[in-house]
Structure formats: C-alpha cells, structure tokens
C-alpha positions in Angstrom: 0.8 -120.7 0.4 3.9 -122.0 0.4 6.2 -120.9 3.6 8.7 -119.3 1.1 6.2 -117.2 -0.3 5.2 -115.7 3.4 8.7 -114.3 3.5 8.8 -112.6 0.5 8.7 -108.5 0.5 5.0 -107.5 -1.0 6.1 -104.3 -2.3 6.1 -104.4 -6.1 9.5 -102.6 -6.1 11.3 -105.2 -4.4 10.3 -108.0 -6.7 9.7 -110.6 -4.3 12.8 -110.2 -2.0 13.1 -112.4 0.9 12.8 -110.4 4.0 15.6 -111.1 6.3 14.8 -112.2 10.0 15.6 -110.0 12.8 13.3 -111.9 15.9 12.7 -115.2 15.3 10.8 -116.4 18.7 7.9 -118.7 19.3 4.9 -117.1 21.2 2.0 -119.5 22.1 1.0 -121.8 19.3 2.8 -119.6 16.8 6.3 -118.9 15.8 6.7 -115.2 15.1 9.4 -114.0 12.4 10.0 -110.0 12.9 11.6 -109.5 9.3 12.7 -106.4 7.3 13.3 -106.0 3.6 16.9 -104.9 2.7 15.8 -103.4 0.1 12.8 -101.4 1.1 13.6 -101.5 4.9 9.9 -101.9 6.0 9.2 -104.6 8.9 6.8 -107.2 8.6 5.3 -109.5 11.4 5.1 -113.0 10.1 3.4 -115.7 11.8 4.1 -119.6 11.1 2.4 -122.7 13.2 5.0 -123.8 16.0 4.1 -127.4 14.6 6.1 -126.7 11.0 9.1 -125.5 13.3 11.3 -128.3 11.1 10.2 -126.5 8.2 10.7 -122.6 9.6 14.4 -123.6 10.6 14.8 -125.3 6.9 13.6 -121.7 5.8 15.6 -119.6 7.7 18.9 -121.6 7.8 20.7 -119.2 5.4 18.9 -115.9 5.8 19.0 -115.8 9.5 22.8 -114.4 9.3 22.0 -112.0 6.5 22.0 -108.2 7.4 18.7 -106.7 7.3 20.2 -103.5 6.3 22.1 -104.5 2.9 21.3 -108.4 2.8 24.8 -109.6 3.0 25.3 -113.0 4.5 27.4 -112.9 7.8 27.4 -116.5 8.9 30.3 -117.0 11.1 31.0 -113.4 11.7 29.3 -113.4 15.2 30.5 -110.3 17.7 28.7 -111.9 20.7 26.0 -114.2 21.7 24.0 -114.5 24.9 20.7 -116.4 26.6 18.3 -113.7 26.9 14.8 -114.0 28.4 14.2 -117.6 29.3 14.9 -119.7 26.3 15.5 -116.9 23.6 19.0 -116.2 22.4 20.5 -112.8 21.4 23.2 -112.9 18.5 25.0 -109.9 17.6 26.6 -109.8 14.3 28.9 -107.2 12.5 28.1 -107.1 9.1 31.2 -107.8 6.7 29.8 -105.1 3.8 28.0 -102.2 5.8 29.8 -102.7 9.1 26.9 -102.1 10.9 26.3 -104.3 14.2 22.7 -106.1 14.1 20.7 -107.8 16.7 19.1 -111.0 16.1 16.7 -112.8 19.0 16.1 -116.2 18.2 14.3 -119.0 20.2 17.3 -121.3 21.7 15.2 -124.7 20.0 15.0 -122.9 16.7 18.5 -121.7 16.5 19.8 -125.1 17.4 17.6 -126.6 14.6 18.9 -123.9 12.4 22.3 -124.5 13.2 22.5 -128.2 12.6 20.8 -127.8 9.5 23.6 -125.1 8.4 26.3 -127.6 9.5 25.0 -130.4 7.3 24.9 -128.0 4.5 28.2 -127.1 4.7 29.6 -130.9 5.5 27.6 -131.8 2.1 29.1 -129.1 0.4 33.0 -129.8 1.6 32.3 -133.6 0.7 30.8 -132.4 -2.8 33.9 -130.1 -3.7 36.5 -132.5 -2.6 38.5 -134.5 -5.3 37.9 -138.2 -5.4 41.4 -138.9 -6.1 43.2 -136.1 -3.9 47.0 -135.4 -4.2 47.1 -136.5 -0.8 45.1 -139.6 -1.5 47.5 -140.8 -4.2 50.7 -139.6 -2.5 49.6 -142.2 0.4 49.0 -144.9 -2.5 52.4 -144.6 -3.8 56.0 -146.1 -2.6 59.1 -144.2 -2.7 62.0 -145.6 -3.9 64.8 -146.1 -1.2 67.4 -145.2 -3.9 66.7 -142.4 -5.9 63.5 -140.8 -4.2 61.1 -141.6 -7.2 57.6 -142.2 -6.5 56.1 -145.7 -7.8 53.1 -147.9 -8.1 52.8 -150.0 -4.5 52.5 -153.2 -6.9 55.7 -152.9 -8.6 58.3 -154.7 -6.8 61.2 -152.3 -8.6 61.8 -148.6 -9.4 60.9 -147.7 -12.6 63.4 -144.9 -12.5 66.4 -146.8 -11.4 65.8 -150.6 -10.8 66.0 -150.6 -6.8 64.3 -153.1 -5.2 61.5 -151.4 -3.4 60.5 -154.5 -1.2 63.0 -156.3 1.0 64.0 -159.4 -1.1 63.7 -161.5 2.3 60.8 -160.4 3.9 58.9 -158.2 1.7 58.3 -155.4 3.5 58.8 -151.8 2.1 62.2 -150.6 2.0 62.9 -146.6 3.5 64.9 -144.0 1.3 68.2 -144.7 1.8 68.1 -148.1 3.4 71.4 -150.2 3.1 69.5 -153.0 5.7 66.1 -154.2 6.2 64.4 -152.6 9.2 62.0 -155.5 9.7 64.5 -158.4 9.3 68.1 -156.7 9.0 68.7 -158.2 5.5 71.2 -156.2 3.8 69.8 -154.6 0.5 72.5 -154.8 -2.1 
C-alpha cells in the first residue's frame, strides 16, 4: 500500500480526503500519526515504520500546517512553538480561515526534515516563477546616456537618441549622467 493511501479518510462520504496530522511522533520503532479528516472530523491513528522517516516527511510537508477542522493551509501562520516532552515540539497555529487555534505535536527530527523539504520546495518555486530576463537585470545591462539620460545598449559607443559619446574617448570608461569631464582620467567631454 502506498503511504498516501494510508492517510486518506476511509469513509465513502469523504471521497478519499487526506487526513490532517495533529500529532506526528516517533514511538519505539514506529512513527505514529494521529490525524483528523477535515470533512467528517473523525480521528485516526496511523502507523509508519521509523525507517520511512524521509518518505513520511515528504508525505506531510504540506499537510502538517493544515487546520484539522477546515483543511486550510496555515504554513507560516504560527502563534507559538515550544519544545515539549524531550524531542517533541508543540506548534500552535491560528487558522486563517476558521480562526481557531490548533495545536500540533511533532517529533523534532521529523519537523526539521519537513521544514527543510518545504523550504526547498518554496525556493524551487521562486526560481521557476522568476522571469529569465527580469526588468532589473535588463536595466543593469543597459548604459545611461550622460547627456539625455536615455538607456542605451552597452555595446554602443554613442547614444542612439542624441549621439553623445557613451564612453570616454581617451580611457573608454563609461561616462555618468551630465558628465563634463571623465571621472577616471579627467578628459574634458565636449
């Protein structure tokens, strides 16, 4: 049986809704998930082998932050967190949707693994959504005309708007806006 199948609510009226973990702790050679279905609110106790810690963390990387009452994702909406009972961590989250405070208890090592997976997922998402040629990148690649302020291709020697030289004729360094002299070599700009 696939791990995801183990965390689905078995009630037909819930249609295979994923349960939301309330408690995810290591107990002996098992990882115990005490979970609730956000549809029917029935609670379940699900056991995983402790050797499957990475797979369990991957499975719960999103749903650990969900409200067990309404199913809303509350990642980053922590009210408080504290170490509780040796290596277990209690996280209290206020739900953005129903407004209820919901407590979760998670083994520290599992929580760290979940948080690192979530962070990697978010970073990957940011990279995917970042435009290849962002406006800032394009602006940095352009050179400003020292006379009229127009943005010019850095390969051009003269402004395409007014014809002013973009580089010092003597040292070939870029000229700042309004320059009358080159700031690198002191050459007067006509």
